[in-house]
N, C-alpha and C positions, 0 to 999 in steps of 0.2 A: 402587190401581187400575192404575197404570202398570206395576207389576211383574207383575200378573196378565195384562195385555194382552201384555206382552213374552214371558211364558212361553207363552201361546197361539200367538203368532206363531212362536216357536222350534219348538214341537211341530208346527205345521202345515208348516213348512219341512222338518223331519225326516221327516214322514209323506210329503210329496210327493217328497222325495229317495228314500225307500225304494220308493215306487211306481215311479218311473222306473228305479231300479236293478233291481228285479224284472222289469220289462218288458224291459229290455235282456238280462238273463240268460235269461228265458224265450224271447225272440226268438232268441238265440244257440243255445239248446238245440234249439229247433224247426228252425232252418235247418241246423244241423250234423247233426242226426238225419236230416232229409230228404235232405241231400247224400250221406250215407253210404248211405242206402236207394237213391238214384238210381244211385250208382256200383255198388252190388250188382246192381241190375237190368241195368245196361249190361254188367257182367261176365257175367251169365248169358246175355244175348243173344249176346255175342261167343263165349262157350263153346259155345252151341248151334250157331252157325254153323261153328265149327271142327270139332265132332264130327259134324255132319250128314252122312249118306251122300250126300245130294244135292249136296253142295258140292265134290265131288272135283275137277272141272276148271273149274268156273265162276269161282271166285275164288282168287287166289293166297293161300296161307296166310301169307305174309310180311306182308301188309297187316293180317291179323287179329292177328298177333303184335305188330306195331307198335301197333295199337290197344290191346292189353293193356298195352304199355309206357307209352303216353301216359295210359291210365286209371290206372295205378298212380302215375304222377307227379302226376296231378291229385289223387288221394286224399291223397298225402303233402303236397302243398302246402296242401290244405284243412285237414288236421290241424294243420299248423304255424300257419296263419292263425287257426284256432280258438283256439289257446293264446295267440297274440299279442292276440286280441280279449278274452281273459279278464283280461289285466293291467289293474289299476286298478278292477276290480269287486269289490264285497263279496260273497263267496261263503259260503253256509251249508255245513254238513257234507253235506247232501243234494246241493247243487250240485256240490261237490267229488267226491262219489261218482258222480254222474251223468257228469261229464266224464271221470273216471277210467275208468269202464266204456266210455264212448264211445271213448276213446283205445285201450283194449284191443281193442275191436271193429274199430277202424280199422286197427290194426297187424295183426290177424289177417286181415282182408280183404286188406290189402296183401300179406301173405305168401302168401295163397291165389292172388291174381292173378299175382304174380311166379313162384310155384311152378308154376302151370299153364302159364304162358308158357315157362318154362325146360324143363319136361318135354316140351312139344310141339315146342319148338325142337330139343331133342336127338333126339326121335323122327323129326321131319321131315328132319333133316340126317344121318340114319343112314347113308345110302349115300355121302354126300359126304365128310364130315370126321370123323364120330364113329363109327367102326367098332367101338369098344369098348362102345357102348351097346346092351345086349341087350334082348330083349323081356321077359325076366324082370325086369330092372332097371326098365323102363318100367312093368310091372305093379305092382311093389312101390311105386314112387314115386306112381303113381296111387292105389293103396290108401291110402297115407299122406295124400295130398291129400284124398281123399274123407272121411277121418276128420276132418280140419280143417274141411272144408266142413260136415259134419254138426254139429260143435260150433257153428260160426258160425250156421248157418241154423236150428238149434233155438232159439238165443237170440233171433234176430230173426225 
C-alpha cells in the first residue's frame, strides 16, 4: 500500500511539473511572438512616416532613422533574451522548431529594418557625403529589400 501511494505521489509531482513547464514555454512562445509582431508594426509605422509625401518638411528624417536604429536594437535584445529564457526548460521538438522559426523571422526582420535604414540614410545624405550613391543603386536596393519584406510578410 505504501509503495502504491509513493508511486501516485511521484506521478502527480511529475504531472504538475510538466504542466508548469508547458505553461512557461507557452507563455514564452506567446510573449515572443507578440513582441516580434509589435516591432513589425512599429517598423511599418516608421516606414510609412519616412515614405509619406506629407512629411517632407514637418519632421527631420534623422529622428526616424534613429527610431529605426533603436527598434532594431530592441529586437536584437529581445531575441537574445528569448534564448536566455529558454535555458533550463524541457523543450519538445515542436518547441525547438517554433523557436527556430521565430529566430529566423526575428533575424529577417532585423535585416529588413537595418537595410531600410541604411538605404534611406544613403539616399538622404546623397548631396552631402555620398555622391557615389546613384538613383539606380537606390532603386536596386529598394527592390531587393521589397523582396525580403514580401517573404517576411507572407509568413506573418
